[in-house]
PAMI-200119 format. One record per residue (C-alpha): residue in three letters; x, y, z. Coordinates in pm, whole numbers, padded with zeros to 5 digits, always signed. Example, Ala and Ser with C-alpha at 12.3 -4.5 7.8 and 13.67 -1.06 7.14 Angstrom:
BEGIN
ALA+01230-00450+00780SER+01367-00106+00714
//
This chain:
BEGIN
MET+07605+10300+10630GLY+07476+10617+10700GLY+07487+10654+11044ALA+07938+10575+10958ASN+08104+10723+11163ASN+08466+10592+11123ILE+08622+10400+10775CYS+08911+10257+10770SER+09033+10195+10450ASP+09365+09979+10338LYS+09645+10186+10224THR+09855+09941+09983GLY+09634+09974+09601THR+09338+10186+09798LEU+09462+10548+09885THR+09834+10535+09668LYS+09862+10353+09327ASN+10059+09981+09413LEU+10300+10115+09195MET+10571+10039+09379THR+10998+10197+09253VAL+11271+10202+09416THR+11353+10585+09451LYS+11618+10496+09727ILE+11900+10311+09878PHE+12080+10264+10157ILE+12452+09992+10006GLU+12837+10033+10129GLN+12695+10302+10444ASN+12591+10518+10136VAL+12243+10684+10071ASN+12174+10708+09672ASP+11915+10882+09469SER+12103+10685+09184ILE+11924+10373+09115GLU+12279+10189+08898ALA+12535+09957+08918ASP+12803+10258+09009ILE+12678+10293+09264ALA+12869+10025+09470ARG+13198+09820+09409GLU+13072+09498+09142HIS+13107+09190+09425THR+12867+09502+09642ILE+12549+09431+09349ARG+12601+09200+09254LEU+12515+09002+09571LEU+12232+09317+09582CYS+12085+09163+09244LEU+12069+08787+09342SER+11907+08834+09638VAL+11671+09033+09448CYS+11603+08806+09161ASN+11571+08490+09373ASN+11432+08520+09671THR+11056+08679+09495SER+10800+08506+09323ALA+10662+08822+09094SER+10759+08714+08735PRO+10714+09095+08602THR+10802+09178+08232ILE+11055+09439+08237ALA+11271+09610+07942ARG+11435+09903+07806GLN+11287+10082+07500GLY+11559+10461+07430THR+11604+10558+07797GLU+11332+10425+07945ILE+11247+10122+08127THR+10832+09955+08158ASN+10772+09697+08370ASN+10460+09565+08344GLN+10411+09419+08672VAL+10281+09059+08736GLY+10340+08899+09102ASN+10369+09119+09388LYS+10450+09423+09373THR+10722+09545+09614GLU+10886+09247+09533CYS+10830+09352+09062ALA+11001+09734+09239LEU+11283+09557+09343LEU+11331+09411+08970GLU+11309+09664+08804MET+11612+09803+09020ALA+11833+09489+08893PHE+11728+09508+08601ARG+11854+09887+08628MET+12239+09770+08767GLY+12174+09443+08451TYR+11997+09209+08606ASP+11735+09049+08454TYR+11636+08813+08724LYS+11535+08533+08406LYS+11897+08520+08344PHE+12058+08510+08713ARG+11696+08343+08894ASN+11825+08006+08969LYS+11602+07786+08775ASP+11494+07579+09159ASN+11456+07774+09364GLN+11061+07831+09316SER+11110+07504+09594ARG+11374+07635+09777ILE+11197+08005+09899PHE+11071+07998+10253PRO+10724+08231+10230PHE+10669+08593+10325SER+10559+08475+10639SER+10243+08787+10811GLU+10384+08707+11129LYS+10788+08767+11060LYS+10739+09043+10802LYS+11048+08785+10554MET+11043+08599+10356ALA+11367+08341+10237THR+11568+08176+09954CYS+11888+07964+09908PHE+12118+07970+09622SER+12366+07833+09501ASP+12618+08056+09216GLU+12799+07930+08911LYS+13106+07834+09184GLY+12838+07577+09364ILE+12892+07849+09684ASN+12548+07793+09904TYR+12344+08111+10003VAL+12062+08185+10232PHE+11908+08562+10094VAL+11682+08707+10310LYS+11477+09016+10261GLY+11192+09187+10501ALA+11078+09444+10748PRO+11379+09588+10929ASP+11218+09628+11224PHE+11166+09207+11215LEU+11503+09192+11056LEU+11734+09430+11203GLU+11794+09217+11548HIS+11897+08845+11339CYS+12218+09044+11184THR+12535+09009+11274LYS+12782+09128+10998PHE+12711+09474+10766ILE+12905+09506+10357ASN+13132+09878+10507LYS+13248+10095+10253SER+13428+09970+10139GLY+13272+09635+09985ASN+13422+09403+10364VAL+13239+09185+10584SER+13253+09417+10867LYS+13139+09316+11312ILE+12835+09588+11303ASN+12888+09775+11574SER+12696+10142+11778ASP+12774+10322+11456PHE+12594+10144+11292ILE+12331+10089+11410ALA+12274+10404+11488SER+12366+10517+11062ILE+12069+10262+10985LYS+11828+10378+11244GLU+11830+10761+11066THR+11820+10624+10782ILE+11472+10410+10787GLU+11410+10747+11021ASN+11476+10942+10748PHE+11293+10731+10441ALA+10998+10646+10648SER+10960+11074+10650GLU+10975+11031+10270SER+10720+10846+10266LEU+10883+10476+10135ARG+10826+10165+10280THR+11174+10014+10405ILE+11307+09613+10317LEU+11639+09476+10492LEU+11873+09245+10160THR+12114+09002+10385TYR+12237+08735+10316LYS+12433+08446+10440GLU+12643+08153+10237VAL+12616+07807+10383SER+12716+07473+10363GLU+12303+07284+10396THR+12012+07375+10257PRO+11837+07493+10586GLU+11563+07288+10673SER+11302+07641+10906TRP+11345+07979+10984ASP+11541+07829+11336ASP+11817+07724+11082ILE+11796+08164+10853GLU+11753+08386+11189ASN+12055+08345+11336ASP+12393+08541+11145LEU+12340+08750+10853ILE+12514+09029+10723ILE+12331+09338+10521ILE+12360+09405+10166GLY+12151+09729+10178MET+11832+09869+10227VAL+11622+09953+09980GLY+11332+10204+10002ILE+11061+10191+09810LYS+10741+10475+09684ASP+10411+10451+09605PRO+10218+10778+09495LEU+09930+10841+09561ARG+09594+10747+09406GLU+09451+11040+09268GLY+09160+11240+09387ILE+09247+11109+09787LYS+09316+11438+09933LYS+08970+11553+09812ALA+08805+11205+09932VAL+08891+11225+10282GLU+08814+11658+10236ALA+08437+11519+10240CYS+08523+11308+10440HIS+08623+11480+10756THR+08359+11712+10654ALA+08056+11490+10698GLY+08221+11436+11062VAL+08299+11079+10961ARG+08708+11060+11116VAL+08918+10804+10787ARG+09181+10598+10946MET+09490+10381+10810VAL+09545+10038+10795THR+09851+09890+10670GLY+10202+09701+10795ASP+10447+09974+10747ASN+10731+10046+10931LYS+10464+10323+11194ASN+10721+10630+11093THR+10683+10534+10704ALA+10213+10506+10739ILE+10266+10846+10980ALA+10397+11041+10654ILE+10150+10870+10383ALA+09866+10998+10601LYS+09982+11312+10729
//
């Protein structure tokens, strides 16, 4: 080890605390710092939260204590952050998750950078909810929920707007997750049935703070002539911001 001149370090949980929190959300064409139910129309919030509550395998314990919310994160930390967001908007995943949803999940794929699940609501409407990295998911979307709460076809103005938002979130060291859906008549059998005609509900920016002492540790490495490289699957601009 004394001859090492490079260190390659994982980011999440090594350089960062792996304690994720949603701090920004792009929904109905607006960016919000407030994570509350009144930032969008009720129907849009419902789709967002049903998506979050069901398209996950995490099982945290989330509770409200006075004005504070506690989140004992169990499972994927990103998903725990999303479930806390839904809780803040009035959706406790334990009440809104389909009991059989675990058998209807298309697990997260490191190759596709996305995951999906099927969901049936109380009216018998069948949905597919898909979440993932915008860089990999945006190309499969054809529509979005607009500022009036209606569904519109994606156009060049919207693409420019969401790409600018992705860059802004990334420049603030936020991990970006795109949340989408579509209605289906039958349960999809494969990703080929899922990756088309998706509707964008919104996009979240998730903060994962640096661990204490990381800056000094990197400085010590540089002083010793050791170059530190960060390895991550995050958006490139997010990675650059955290590395800086």
